[in-house]
N, C-alpha and C positions, 0 to 999 in steps of 0.2 A: 797724227804726227807724220805718218808716211806721206800724206798728201802735201804737207808743207815741204818735206824733203824733196819730193818729186818736182814740186813747183820751182824750188830753188835750183835744182839741177837743170831745169829746162829754160831758165832765164839768165840774163846777164847780170843779175843782182849780186854776184859774188866776185866780180872783177875787182882787183885792188883799187882802193881810192887813195888819191894823193893826200897824205895826212899833214904835209908841211903847210903851215899857215902862210897865206899870201896877203900882201898889203894891197887891197883893192881901192882904198881911198875913195869910196863912193862911185867908182867907175867899173861897172860890170859889162861894158861894151854892148854887144848885140843881145844880151839877155833881155834887155828892156823890150826888144822886138817880139819876144815870145809871150808877153803879157796879153791876156785876153784871147788866146788862141786855143783854149781847152775845148775838147770835144765833150758832148754830154756824157755824164757818168765818170769823168776823170776827176781825180782828187785835185783840189785846188793847191795843195802843197807840193805834190810830186808829179802831177800830170800823168798819173797812171791809174787805170781802173782797178780799184781794189775795195774790199769791204772796209768800212770804218774801223772795224776791230783788228784789221791786219796792219802791219807796219808800213810806213812809207817805203817806196822803192829807193833804197839807199844809193843806188847807182844811177838814178835818173838825173840827167844834166839839169833839168828844170828844178828838181829838188835841191841839188847841190848849189846852184846859183841863187835860188830863192833863199836857202838857208844862209849862205854866205852873206847875202845882202842884209839879212835880219840880225845875224850874230857875229859877223866878222871873222868866221872860220868855216872850214869845210865840215859837213856833217859826218857823224860816225854811225855805226849800227845802233849804239845807245840812243842817239837822237832819233833815228828812224823808229825805234821801238818805244819811245818815251810815252806815247799816248795809249799804248796797249795795256791790257790788264796784266797783272803779275803772272797769271797762268799762261796767257798767250806769249808773253815775253819769254818765259821759261822754255816753252816749246820751241820757239824760234832759236833761242840761244843754244839749246841742245842739238837741234837739227843743223845749225851752222857749225857747231863744234864737230859734228859727225863728218862734215864736209871740209874740215880743216880751217874754218874761220873762227877764231877765238874772239869773243865779245867780252872785253874786260868790264868788270863791275865798277863803273865810274859814274860820276854825276853827269847829268845832261844839261844842255843850255836852258836857261830860264825861259 
């Protein structure tokens, strides 16, 4: 748990995310230019190098725009944690809470 907390403190993954939905009407502008530019080892969802068991980088612009394109809203920590095991999710939620980030227990995007 300490390694996750240390990793969070050293990254920009905790910056606040704009939660207000935006009407993008299929136009995400320059995001389309980022397609296909992933380096080897980067996650295809968030363009960050992480183990598959770890959450997506909720603050990655690539993740935010990719998620917006698929779901029509900005992603939350719940969305970033959705593919994690319950144990991993609980660890991240506790570490985020220790850092002042509250992850509400809500449903995630399908």
